[in-house]
N, C-alpha and C positions, 0 to 999 in steps of 0.2 A: 445577549449570547456571548457565549463563552468562545475565547479563540483555541484553534488547535494549538499544540504544541510541537517543536520540534525535534526532531531525532538524528542524530547521524547513524548513516550506515555501519559505522564502528561498532554503535552502541545497539543498534539491532543486531548484528551479527552475535553480539557478546552475550546477549540478551536470549536468542534462539542455542547460541554453545551451552549455556547454563539452564537448559531447559523450558523456559519460561513460555508459556502459553501466549501467542502473539496472531492476532489475525492480520494476514497480509492480503493488501487487494492494489494491485498494478492494475495503473489505469492506462499504461501503453496500449498501442496499434498491435495490431497480429505481427505486421513487419518487424516491428521494434521486441516484441516477447522472443520471436524466433531464435533472437542469441541465445536466451534462456530465463529462466524464473528464478526468484528466491521459490527454495524449498517449501512445499505448501503452500506459496500464493495461490490466490483466487485471481483471476482473471477477467477482467470485466472495463471492457477501452470506455473511457472518461464521457463521448456520448451516449454511451447505452447505461451508465450509472443511475441514473432517474429512472429509468425502466428497471432497473432489476436489483438496485439496493436492497431490497426486501430478503433478498439472499444471502445478506450480511446479518450475521449474530449482534444486535448492537449492545450487547453487553458485555461482549469481548472487547479488549483494548485491540483496536488497529490501526495499524501503521498502514499509512497508503503511500505507493512508490509511481514514477515513473521516470523520465530519461535522468531531467536536472532537477524537480522540486516543483513545474509551477503547474503542472494540470493536476498533481498531487493535491496541490494546495487548494485549486478549484474544487474537486472532490471533496478535500477535506469540510469547505463551506458550505457545500449544499449538503454531506449529512450531517453536520451541527443546526442546518435547517430543519432536519426530519429526526430529532430527537439524540442523535447518535451521542456520547459526551467522552466518549473514552478514544481521542483520534489523537496520531501522532504522525506527521507529515514527516518521511524521512528525505531530510536537507541535501541539496546537491543529486538526489535519484541515484539510478542504476550506474551512472558516471561513477559514484562513489563506493560501487559496491564491490568489494575484494573476496566476498564469500563463494562457498560454491554455489552452483547451479544447477536445475534442473532442464530436462527439456522439456517444451510446450507443444502439447499436441491439441489443435483445433478441434 
């Protein structure tokens, strides 16, 4: 089985700034996303990914984000088992994000 690749928060921001299409999955808890999401991100808490992964497009390159990079790695591994191949784990998570944020509405 393939391993998810890592991507830095800086590279994610640069790719978004260039207008590249990236599906961003934020697996943090609601209390964490209350501080904001990367614009356009899909929020599915890690415990809910198994039940809701079909909401994601497996054909799109998908960046998975959490606070520090650990939970996103778990989500990457799960999605790999479900046939997703274009997965990028954002290293150091939102702790490293210096870009724009949008408000989270539950």
